[in-house]
Structure formats: structure tokens, C-alpha cells
VEXKOLVEX-444046 format. One line per 10 residues: number of its first residue (from 1); their letters; for each residue x, z, y of N, C-alpha, C, O. Coordinates in nm, 2 decimals, padded with zeros to 4 digits, m for minus. Example, Ala and Ser with C-alpha at 12.3 -4.5 7.8 and 13.67 -1.06 7.14 Angstrom:
BEGIN
1) AS) 01.32/00.78/m00.57/01.23/00.78/m00.45/01.32/00.78/m00.33/01.42/00.85/m00.33 | 01.28/00.71/m00.22/01.37/00.71/m00.11/01.29/00.79/00.00/01.34/00.80/00.11
This chain:
BEGIN
1) MIIYKDLLSG) 10.76/09.65/07.99/10.71/09.64/08.13/10.56/09.64/08.12/10.50/09.58/08.03 | 10.50/09.70/08.22/10.35/09.71/08.22/10.31/09.61/08.34/10.36/09.62/08.45 | 10.22/09.52/08.30/10.17/09.43/08.40/10.02/09.47/08.43/09.94/09.48/08.34 | 09.99/09.49/08.55/09.86/09.53/08.59/09.78/09.41/08.63/09.82/09.32/08.71 | 09.66/09.40/08.57/09.57/09.29/08.59/09.45/09.33/08.68/09.41/09.44/08.67 | 09.39/09.23/08.75/09.27/09.26/08.82/09.16/09.28/08.72/09.15/09.21/08.62 | 09.07/09.38/08.75/08.96/09.41/08.66/08.86/09.30/08.65/08.81/09.28/08.54 | 08.84/09.23/08.75/08.74/09.12/08.75/08.79/08.99/08.71/08.72/08.92/08.63 | 08.90/08.94/08.75/08.95/08.81/08.72/09.05/08.80/08.61/09.07/08.70/08.54 | 09.12/08.91/08.58/09.22/08.91/08.48/09.35/08.86/08.53/09.45/08.85/08.46
11) DEIISDSYDL) 09.36/08.83/08.66/09.48/08.78/08.72/09.59/08.89/08.72/09.56/09.01/08.75 | 09.71/08.86/08.70/09.82/08.95/08.71/09.85/08.98/08.85/09.86/08.89/08.93 | 09.85/09.11/08.89/09.86/09.15/09.03/10.00/09.21/09.06/10.05/09.18/09.17 | 10.05/09.30/08.98/10.17/09.37/09.00/10.22/09.43/08.87/10.15/09.42/08.77 | 10.34/09.47/08.87/10.40/09.53/08.74/10.48/09.66/08.78/10.50/09.68/08.89 | 10.51/09.73/08.67/10.58/09.86/08.70/10.73/09.83/08.72/10.81/09.92/08.73 | 10.77/09.70/08.73/10.91/09.67/08.77/10.93/09.70/08.91/11.05/09.71/08.96 | 10.82/09.72/08.99/10.83/09.76/09.13/10.80/09.91/09.13/10.73/09.96/09.05 | 10.86/09.97/09.23/10.84/10.12/09.25/10.70/10.14/09.31/10.68/10.13/09.43 | 10.60/10.16/09.22/10.46/10.18/09.26/10.44/10.32/09.31/10.47/10.42/09.24
21) KEVGGVIFEA) 10.37/10.33/09.42/10.34/10.46/09.48/10.18/10.46/09.50/10.13/10.37/09.57 | 10.11/10.56/09.44/09.97/10.56/09.46/09.94/10.63/09.59/09.99/10.74/09.62 | 09.85/10.57/09.67/09.81/10.62/09.80/09.66/10.65/09.80/09.58/10.56/09.78 | 09.63/10.77/09.83/09.49/10.81/09.84/09.41/10.79/09.71/09.28/10.79/09.72 | 09.47/10.77/09.60/09.40/10.75/09.47/09.34/10.62/09.45/09.27/10.59/09.35 | 09.36/10.53/09.55/09.29/10.40/09.54/09.38/10.28/09.56/09.34/10.16/09.53 | 09.50/10.30/09.61/09.59/10.19/09.64/09.72/10.21/09.58/09.78/10.32/09.58 | 09.78/10.10/09.52/09.92/10.10/09.48/09.99/10.04/09.59/09.96/09.93/09.64 | 10.10/10.10/09.63/10.19/10.05/09.74/10.32/10.02/09.67/10.38/10.10/09.60 | 10.38/09.90/09.70/10.51/09.87/09.65/10.59/09.79/09.75/10.54/09.70/09.82
31) DCSMITEGNV) 10.71/09.84/09.78/10.80/09.76/09.87/10.83/09.63/09.80/10.86/09.63/09.68 | 10.83/09.53/09.88/10.87/09.40/09.83/10.99/09.35/09.92/11.03/09.41/10.01 | 11.03/09.23/09.88/11.14/09.17/09.97/11.13/09.02/09.97/11.05/08.96/09.90 | 11.19/08.97/10.07/11.20/08.82/10.09/11.31/08.77/10.00/11.43/08.82/10.02 | 11.29/08.67/09.92/11.39/08.61/09.84/11.40/08.47/09.87/11.31/08.41/09.92 | 11.51/08.41/09.84/11.54/08.27/09.86/11.51/08.19/09.74/11.56/08.22/09.63 | 11.43/08.08/09.75/11.39/07.99/09.64/11.44/07.85/09.68/11.44/07.82/09.79 | 11.47/07.78/09.58/11.51/07.64/09.60/11.66/07.62/09.62/11.74/07.72/09.59 | 11.70/07.50/09.66/11.84/07.47/09.68/11.93/07.50/09.56/12.03/07.57/09.57 | 11.89/07.46/09.44/11.96/07.48/09.32/12.06/07.37/09.30/12.02/07.25/09.30
41) SVDTGANASA) 12.19/07.40/09.29/12.29/07.30/09.27/12.32/07.29/09.12/12.36/07.39/09.06 | 12.30/07.17/09.06/12.32/07.15/08.92/12.43/07.05/08.90/12.42/06.94/08.95 | 12.54/07.09/08.84/12.65/07.00/08.81/12.66/06.97/08.66/12.69/07.06/08.58 | 12.63/06.85/08.63/12.62/06.81/08.48/12.76/06.78/08.43/12.78/06.77/08.31 | 12.86/06.78/08.52/13.00/06.75/08.47/13.03/06.60/08.46/13.14/06.56/08.42 | 12.93/06.52/08.48/12.95/06.37/08.47/13.02/06.32/08.60/13.00/06.37/08.71 | 13.10/06.22/08.58/13.16/06.15/08.69/13.06/06.07/08.77/12.98/06.00/08.71 | 13.07/06.07/08.90/12.98/05.99/08.98/13.02/05.84/08.96/13.13/05.81/08.95 | 12.92/05.76/08.97/12.94/05.62/08.96/13.01/05.57/09.08/12.98/05.60/09.19 | 13.11/05.48/09.06/13.18/05.42/09.18/13.10/05.31/09.24/13.13/05.28/09.36
51) EEAEEALDDQ) 13.01/05.26/09.17/12.93/05.14/09.22/12.81/05.19/09.29/12.76/05.11/09.38 | 12.75/05.30/09.26/12.63/05.34/09.33/12.65/05.47/09.41/12.74/05.55/09.38 | 12.57/05.49/09.51/12.57/05.61/09.59/12.52/05.72/09.51/12.43/05.71/09.42 | 12.57/05.84/09.54/12.52/05.96/09.47/12.38/05.99/09.50/12.33/05.98/09.62 | 12.30/06.02/09.40/12.16/06.05/09.42/12.15/06.19/09.49/12.20/06.29/09.44 | 12.08/06.19/09.60/12.06/06.32/09.67/11.92/06.37/09.64/11.82/06.29/09.64 | 11.91/06.50/09.62/11.78/06.56/09.60/11.73/06.63/09.73/11.82/06.68/09.81 | 11.61/06.62/09.76/11.55/06.69/09.88/11.51/06.83/09.83/11.39/06.86/09.81 | 11.61/06.92/09.82/11.58/07.06/09.77/11.62/07.16/09.88/11.74/07.18/09.90 | 11.52/07.21/09.94/11.55/07.30/10.06/11.53/07.44/10.01/11.45/07.47/09.92
61) EVKVNDIVHS) 11.60/07.53/10.08/11.58/07.67/10.06/11.46/07.72/10.13/11.43/07.68/10.24 | 11.38/07.81/10.06/11.26/07.86/10.12/11.26/08.01/10.10/11.29/08.05/09.99 | 11.23/08.09/10.20/11.22/08.23/10.18/11.08/08.26/10.14/10.98/08.22/10.21 | 11.06/08.34/10.04/10.93/08.38/09.99/10.93/08.53/09.95/11.03/08.59/09.93 | 10.81/08.58/09.96/10.79/08.72/09.92/10.80/08.73/09.77/10.73/08.66/09.70 | 10.88/08.83/09.72/10.90/08.83/09.57/10.77/08.86/09.49/10.75/08.80/09.39 | 10.68/08.95/09.54/10.56/08.98/09.47/10.47/08.86/09.47/10.41/08.82/09.37 | 10.45/08.81/09.59/10.36/08.69/09.61/10.41/08.58/09.52/10.33/08.51/09.45 | 10.54/08.55/09.51/10.60/08.45/09.43/10.59/08.48/09.28/10.54/08.39/09.20 | 10.63/08.60/09.24/10.63/08.64/09.10/10.49/08.63/09.03/10.48/08.59/08.92
71) FRLQSTTFDK) 10.39/08.67/09.11/10.25/08.68/09.05/10.17/08.57/09.10/10.04/08.57/09.08 | 10.23/08.47/09.16/10.16/08.34/09.20/10.04/08.37/09.28/09.93/08.31/09.26 | 10.05/08.47/09.38/09.94/08.50/09.46/09.92/08.39/09.57/10.01/08.32/09.61 | 09.80/08.36/09.60/09.76/08.25/09.70/09.71/08.31/09.83/09.63/08.40/09.83 | 09.77/08.26/09.94/09.73/08.31/10.07/09.59/08.27/10.10/09.54/08.17/10.07 | 09.52/08.37/10.17/09.38/08.34/10.21/09.37/08.41/10.35/09.46/08.49/10.39 | 09.26/08.39/10.42/09.24/08.45/10.55/09.10/08.51/10.56/09.01/08.47/10.49 | 09.10/08.61/10.64/08.97/08.68/10.67/08.97/08.72/10.82/09.08/08.75/10.88 | 08.85/08.73/10.88/08.83/08.81/11.00/08.77/08.94/10.95/08.73/08.95/10.84 | 08.76/09.03/11.04/08.70/09.16/11.00/08.57/09.15/10.94/08.54/09.21/10.83
81) KSYLTYLKGY) 08.48/09.08/11.00/08.34/09.07/10.95/08.34/09.01/10.81/08.27/09.06/10.72 | 08.41/08.90/10.79/08.41/08.83/10.66/08.48/08.92/10.55/08.44/08.92/10.43 | 08.58/09.00/10.59/08.65/09.09/10.49/08.55/09.20/10.45/08.54/09.23/10.33 | 08.48/09.25/10.55/08.38/09.36/10.51/08.27/09.31/10.42/08.23/09.38/10.33 | 08.23/09.19/10.45/08.13/09.12/10.36/08.18/09.11/10.22/08.12/09.14/10.12 | 08.31/09.05/10.21/08.37/09.04/10.08/08.38/09.18/10.01/08.35/09.19/09.89 | 08.43/09.28/10.09/08.46/09.41/10.03/08.33/09.47/09.97/08.34/09.54/09.87 | 08.22/09.46/10.04/08.09/09.51/10.00/08.06/09.45/09.86/08.02/09.53/09.77 | 08.07/09.32/09.84/08.04/09.26/09.71/08.14/09.30/09.61/08.11/09.32/09.49 | 08.27/09.31/09.65/08.38/09.34/09.55/08.35/09.49/09.50/08.36/09.51/09.38
91) MKSVKNKLQE) 08.32/09.58/09.59/08.30/09.72/09.55/08.18/09.73/09.45/08.19/09.80/09.35 | 08.08/09.65/09.48/07.96/09.65/09.39/08.00/09.60/09.25/07.96/09.65/09.15 | 08.08/09.49/09.25/08.12/09.43/09.12/08.21/09.52/09.04/08.20/09.54/08.92 | 08.30/09.59/09.11/08.39/09.69/09.04/08.31/09.80/08.99/08.33/09.84/08.87 | 08.22/09.86/09.07/08.14/09.97/09.02/08.06/09.93/08.89/08.06/10.00/08.79 | 08.00/09.81/08.89/07.93/09.76/08.77/08.02/09.74/08.65/07.99/09.78/08.54 | 08.14/09.69/08.68/08.24/09.67/08.57/08.28/09.80/08.51/08.30/09.82/08.39 | 08.31/09.90/08.60/08.35/10.03/08.55/08.24/10.10/08.47/08.27/10.16/08.37 | 08.11/10.09/08.52/08.00/10.14/08.44/07.99/10.07/08.31/07.97/10.14/08.20 | 08.01/09.94/08.30/08.00/09.87/08.18/08.11/09.92/08.08/08.09/09.93/07.96
101) NGADASVIKE) 08.22/09.95/08.13/08.34/10.00/08.05/08.33/10.15/08.02/08.42/10.20/07.96 | 08.22/10.22/08.06/08.21/10.36/08.03/08.28/10.46/08.11/08.31/10.57/08.07 | 08.32/10.42/08.23/08.39/10.51/08.32/08.30/10.62/08.36/08.18/10.60/08.38 | 08.35/10.74/08.37/08.27/10.86/08.41/08.22/10.84/08.56/08.29/10.79/08.64 | 08.10/10.89/08.58/08.04/10.88/08.72/08.13/10.95/08.83/08.13/10.90/08.94 | 08.20/11.06/08.79/08.28/11.12/08.89/08.40/11.04/08.93/08.45/11.04/09.04 | 08.45/10.96/08.83/08.57/10.88/08.86/08.52/10.76/08.95/08.60/10.72/09.04 | 08.41/10.71/08.92/08.35/10.60/09.01/08.33/10.65/09.15/08.36/10.58/09.24 | 08.27/10.76/09.16/08.25/10.82/09.29/08.38/10.85/09.37/08.39/10.82/09.49 | 08.48/10.90/09.30/08.61/10.92/09.36/08.67/10.79/09.41/08.73/10.78/09.52
111) FETGAQKYVK) 08.66/10.68/09.33/08.70/10.55/09.37/08.63/10.50/09.49/08.70/10.46/09.59 | 08.50/10.51/09.50/08.42/10.46/09.61/08.46/10.54/09.74/08.48/10.48/09.84 | 08.47/10.67/09.73/08.50/10.76/09.84/08.64/10.73/09.89/08.66/10.71/10.01 | 08.74/10.72/09.80/08.88/10.69/09.84/08.89/10.55/09.90/08.96/10.54/10.00 | 08.82/10.45/09.85/08.83/10.32/09.91/08.77/10.31/10.05/08.83/10.25/10.14 | 08.65/10.38/10.06/08.59/10.38/10.20/08.68/10.45/10.30/08.69/10.40/10.41 | 08.74/10.56/10.26/08.84/10.63/10.35/08.95/10.54/10.38/08.99/10.54/10.50 | 09.01/10.48/10.29/09.13/10.39/10.31/09.09/10.28/10.41/09.17/10.25/10.50 | 08.98/10.21/10.39/08.94/10.10/10.47/08.91/10.15/10.61/08.96/10.09/10.71 | 08.85/10.26/10.63/08.81/10.32/10.76/08.93/10.37/10.84/08.94/10.34/10.96
121) ETLLPNFKDF) 09.02/10.44/10.77/09.13/10.50/10.84/09.26/10.42/10.85/09.34/10.44/10.94 | 09.28/10.33/10.75/09.41/10.25/10.75/09.39/10.10/10.77/09.45/10.04/10.86 | 09.30/10.04/10.70/09.29/09.90/10.70/09.22/09.85/10.83/09.28/09.76/10.90 | 09.11/09.90/10.87/09.04/09.84/10.98/09.11/09.87/11.11/09.12/09.77/11.20 | 09.17/09.99/11.14/09.24/10.00/11.26/09.37/09.91/11.28/09.41/09.89/11.39 | 09.42/09.87/11.16/09.54/09.78/11.16/09.52/09.65/11.11/09.61/09.58/11.06 | 09.39/09.60/11.11/09.35/09.48/11.04/09.43/09.36/11.08/09.47/09.28/10.99 | 09.47/09.35/11.20/09.54/09.23/11.25/09.69/09.22/11.19/09.75/09.12/11.19 | 09.73/09.33/11.14/09.87/09.34/11.08/09.88/09.29/10.93/09.99/09.27/10.88 | 09.76/09.28/10.87/09.76/09.25/10.73/09.75/09.10/10.70/09.70/09.02/10.77
131) EFFTGESMDP) 09.82/09.06/10.59/09.80/08.93/10.53/09.72/08.95/10.40/09.73/09.05/10.34 | 09.65/08.85/10.36/09.56/08.86/10.24/09.60/08.75/10.14/09.63/08.64/10.17 | 09.59/08.80/10.01/09.62/08.71/09.90/09.52/08.72/09.79/09.48/08.83/09.75 | 09.49/08.61/09.72/09.40/08.62/09.60/09.50/08.60/09.48/09.62/08.57/09.50 | 09.45/08.63/09.37/09.52/08.61/09.25/09.54/08.47/09.22/09.49/08.38/09.29 | 09.61/08.44/09.11/09.64/08.30/09.08/09.52/08.21/09.06/09.52/08.09/09.09 | 09.41/08.27/09.00/09.29/08.20/08.98/09.21/08.16/09.10/09.12/08.08/09.10 | 09.25/08.23/09.21/09.18/08.21/09.34/09.03/08.24/09.33/08.95/08.18/09.41 | 08.99/08.33/09.25/08.86/08.38/09.23/08.82/08.45/09.36/08.87/08.55/09.39 | 08.72/08.40/09.43/08.68/08.46/09.56/08.62/08.60/09.55/08.60/08.67/09.65
141) DAMIVLLNYR) 08.57/08.63/09.43/08.51/08.76/09.41/08.60/08.87/09.35/08.57/08.99/09.34 | 08.73/08.83/09.32/08.82/08.92/09.26/08.90/09.00/09.37/08.87/08.99/09.49 | 09.00/09.08/09.33/09.07/09.16/09.42/09.15/09.08/09.52/09.21/08.98/09.48 | 09.16/09.13/09.64/09.24/09.07/09.74/09.36/09.16/09.76/09.34/09.28/09.78 | 09.48/09.11/09.74/09.60/09.19/09.76/09.64/09.18/09.90/09.64/09.08/09.97 | 09.67/09.30/09.96/09.71/09.31/10.10/09.86/09.31/10.12/09.93/09.37/10.03 | 09.91/09.25/10.22/10.05/09.26/10.25/10.07/09.30/10.40/10.00/09.25/10.49 | 10.15/09.40/10.42/10.18/09.45/10.55/10.33/09.48/10.56/10.40/09.46/10.46 | 10.37/09.54/10.67/10.52/09.57/10.68/10.53/09.72/10.72/10.44/09.78/10.78 | 10.64/09.77/10.67/10.67/09.91/10.70/10.69/09.93/10.85/10.69/09.83/10.93
151) EDGVTPMSLS) 10.71/10.05/10.89/10.73/10.09/11.03/10.85/10.01/11.10/10.85/09.99/11.22 | 10.95/09.98/11.01/11.06/09.91/11.07/11.03/09.76/11.10/11.11/09.69/11.17 | 10.91/09.71/11.06/10.87/09.58/11.10/10.94/09.47/11.02/10.91/09.35/11.04 | 11.03/09.51/10.93/11.10/09.41/10.85/11.07/09.42/10.70/11.06/09.32/10.63 | 11.05/09.54/10.65/11.03/09.56/10.50/10.89/09.53/10.47/10.80/09.61/10.51 | 10.86/09.43/10.39/10.72/09.40/10.35/10.68/09.50/10.24/10.76/09.54/10.16 | 10.55/09.53/10.24/10.49/09.61/10.13/10.36/09.55/10.08/10.28/09.50/10.16 | 10.34/09.55/09.96/10.22/09.50/09.90/10.13/09.61/09.86/10.17/09.72/09.82 | 10.00/09.59/09.88/09.90/09.69/09.85/09.80/09.63/09.76/09.74/09.53/09.79 | 09.77/09.70/09.65/09.66/09.65/09.56/09.59/09.77/09.51/09.64/09.89/09.51
161) GSTVSRLRRR) 09.47/09.75/09.46/09.38/09.86/09.42/09.43/09.93/09.29/09.44/09.87/09.19 | 09.47/10.05/09.31/09.53/10.12/09.19/09.43/10.18/09.10/09.45/10.18/08.98 | 09.32/10.23/09.15/09.22/10.29/09.06/09.17/10.19/08.97/09.15/10.22/08.85 | 09.14/10.07/09.02/09.09/09.97/08.93/09.19/09.93/08.82/09.16/09.92/08.71 | 09.32/09.91/08.87/09.42/09.88/08.77/09.44/09.99/08.67/09.46/09.96/08.55 | 09.45/10.11/08.72/09.47/10.23/08.63/09.36/10.24/08.53/09.38/10.26/08.41 | 09.23/10.23/08.58/09.12/10.25/08.49/09.12/10.13/08.39/09.09/10.16/08.27 | 09.15/10.02/08.43/09.15/09.90/08.34/09.25/09.92/08.23/09.22/09.89/08.12 | 09.36/09.97/08.27/09.47/10.00/08.17/09.42/10.10/08.07/09.44/10.09/07.95 | 09.35/10.21/08.12/09.31/10.31/08.03/09.20/10.27/07.94/09.19/10.30/07.82
171) IHMTKLTI) 09.10/10.19/08.00/08.99/10.15/07.92/09.01/10.03/07.83/08.97/10.02/07.72 | 09.09/09.93/07.89/09.11/09.81/07.81/09.25/09.78/07.77/09.27/09.67/07.71 | 09.34/09.87/07.80/09.48/09.85/07.76/09.53/09.71/07.81/09.57/09.62/07.73 | 09.54/09.70/07.94/09.59/09.57/08.00/09.74/09.57/08.00/09.80/09.48/08.07 | 09.80/09.66/07.93/09.95/09.65/07.93/09.99/09.53/07.85/09.94/09.51/07.74 | 10.08/09.46/07.91/10.15/09.35/07.83/10.29/09.39/07.82/10.37/09.39/07.91 | 10.33/09.43/07.70/10.47/09.48/07.68/10.56/09.36/07.66/10.53/09.27/07.57 | 10.67/09.35/07.74/10.76/09.24/07.73/10.89/09.30/07.68/10.99/09.22/07.67
């Protein structure tokens, strides 16, 4: 299994166990699903005491997004202005990190152009439809994972930066083989 990590924080973001589709050369798109967590029934096989009441656990079922849950992503919020401010700093940090790692100037330019196009054509016009998540470390300067829903309004999809993940894998071998 290949686990993709954020270039800046090292947080695990996504893995190849999901059907990843690259969009515009800058985004990994993966369908996710809502799973049920909690309400685990454990029977130890012991007989209940006749003298005491059975101990009850407060264990409720909770529906969670599988990618958010599996990679311990943390919910965060943005308005358009604050997201664009974050994005400007993030893009600068990524560019610097890629240069540090010896990425070719044409690859960096392709990343910048693709990211700008995606933000302008897809993200900003549909901004209100997105949910935002940080990695487990909650590093405010690291990648923000986006969550939106397919056209059916039911199927969630996770979006994360593919060029950064792919370059990181190529330059630093962030594959963790399990």
C-alpha cells in the first residue's frame, strides 16, 4: 500500500487503497463513503451477576467519513478571504520546498498554473459546497484536504493536492509499504 504524505507537515493524507483519479494535474480525487463507528458489542462469555445490575456502556453509533476517519483529519473552517490568504502562503511554501528538493522549474510552473486554474474554475465558484480538513498535526501551514459531494449530492469525495504528493513520492520516497 502506498500512503501519500503532505509535503510540508508529513501528515498522512490519502493512500492508494482508494481509487485515486488525478484532476488537472494538481488534485487527487477519491470517492469516499460514510461508515458507522461505535456501538461495539463485546460478549466475554461470563455470566452476569445475579446480585448486581448489568453494567451498561454509553457506546453510540456515529457515521463518519472513511477518509477523514482513517487519516485522522481534523475539521477546520474558512471563508473565501481567509482561504485565499492561506492558499497564497501555502503555494509559496510548496514552491520553496519543491525547489529545495531539486524539482525542475517546468514542473513547479505546471503545478502553479494547474493550481491557479483549479482554484479559479472549480473551488471558488463552488466554495460554499466544500468542507475543509487539516492533517492530524493540525499544522495551519500544511495542506488543507477538501471534501465535497458528487452530483448526486450523496457520494462524498475527497480532494487533495496530487502534484505535491506525487513529487514528494518521487523525490523523497514517501511510500510506506505495508
